[in-house]
N, C-alpha and C positions, 0 to 999 in steps of 0.2 A: 663111797670110800670105806665104810666100815663093814660092808657086805661080807668081805672075806673072813673078818675075825667075829662078827655078830654071833654066829652059831657056836663059837667056842668060849663065849663069856656067859656064865650062869646069870640069869636075869638081866640080859643087855640093857633092855628098855629102862628098868628102874635105876640101874647102875649108870647109865648114860644121862639120865635126867637128874640124878642126885646132886650135881654142883648147882644147878639153878634152885632146886629145893632147899638146899643147905643156905644158900645166899638168902633167900626170903625167909628162911626159918619158919616160925610160927606166926609171922607178921600178918596183920589184917589191917584194913582200912588205912589210917594216916601212917602207920609204920610201914606198911607194904608200899605206900605211895612215896615215902621218903627213900626207902631202898631202891625203888624203881627209878627215881629221879637220879640218884647218884649212880646207879648202875647204866643207865641209857645216856646221861649227859656227862656226868663228872669222870666216870672211869675212862671212857673213850677219849676225852680231852686230855687228860693227863698222861694216859698211856700212850697215845699218839705223839705228844710232845716228847715223852722219853724215848720210846722205841724208835720212831721214825724221825723225830726232830733232832734228837741228841746223838742216839746210838748208831743209827743207820748213816748219818752224816759223818760222824767220827770215824766209823769203820770204812766208810767209802774214801775218806782222805787218807787213812792208814793204809789200805790196800790199793790206793790209786796207782801206785807205781807198777803194781803187778799187770803184766801185759794185757792189753786190749779189753775185753769184756770180762776177763777172770776176776779182776779186783772188785768191780761192782757186784759181779754175781756172787762173790764170797760175802760181801758186806749184807747183800739182800738175803741170802740164805741163812747166815749167822743170826741176823737180827730177827728174822722170822721164827727160827728155831727157839731162841731165847724168849721170844714172845710166848711160844707154846709152853715152855718149860716154866716160865714164871706164873702161870695159872695153876701149876701144881696138880694137873689132873692127868694122870696117866692114861686113862681110857680115851681122853679126848685130845691127847697130845697131837697125834697125826693131824687131825682137823684144824686145830688151833695154830700149828706151826704152818700148815699150808695157807691158812688164812693170813696169818703173819707175813709169809713170803709174798703173797698177793699184795698186801697192803704196803710192804716194802718196796715192791716193784713199781707200784703206781706212784708212791711218793718219790722214788729216785727219778722216774721218768719225767713227772711233772714238776718236782721241786716244791710242791705244796703239801699241805696237811689237811686241808679242809675237806676234800672228798673222802679222805680215810677216815676223818672223824664221823662223817654222816654214815659211811658204810659200817664202821665199827658200832656205832650207836644203834643202827638198824639190826645188827647181828645180836647185840645184847637184848634189843626189844623183843626179837623173835624167841630168844631163850626165856625171857620173862613171860612172855605170853604162852609159851609152851607148858609153863606151870600152871597157869590160870585156865587155859582152854582145854577141857578134858576131851579125850577120844572116846570111841565106843568101848575100847578096853578098860576105861577107867583110869588111863594114865595120861601124862602130858604128852602133847604131840612130840614125835620123834623127827628131828631134822637133821 
């Protein structure tokens, strides 16, 4: 998804990894473990409750009168984009919004949040692992 813009962003890999590194800060040991638990368990739980549990359902009801699939599609797209914007990461906005749209679609179709919470937790776990697991270049893994 980022291939077209990667060559135009100076130090793309370092800038792309920066949010995960800022999140963990200089944490080591117990501090890192606490940040990891809140990032992998707490954040997905509360973000899914808000974005897919409250916001998506409210927008789906609001736009429900718009013809056929247009209302639900608007609710799904708006919720996904707001999810991306809420993370305040301009370089990662496209990926986060796409992930938010996918999670919104799954939630809308199933009417449940559990799968989303697991997917979101897994996504965050991979981001944290990218900070810890070095690559040959000496940077975190870029996903």
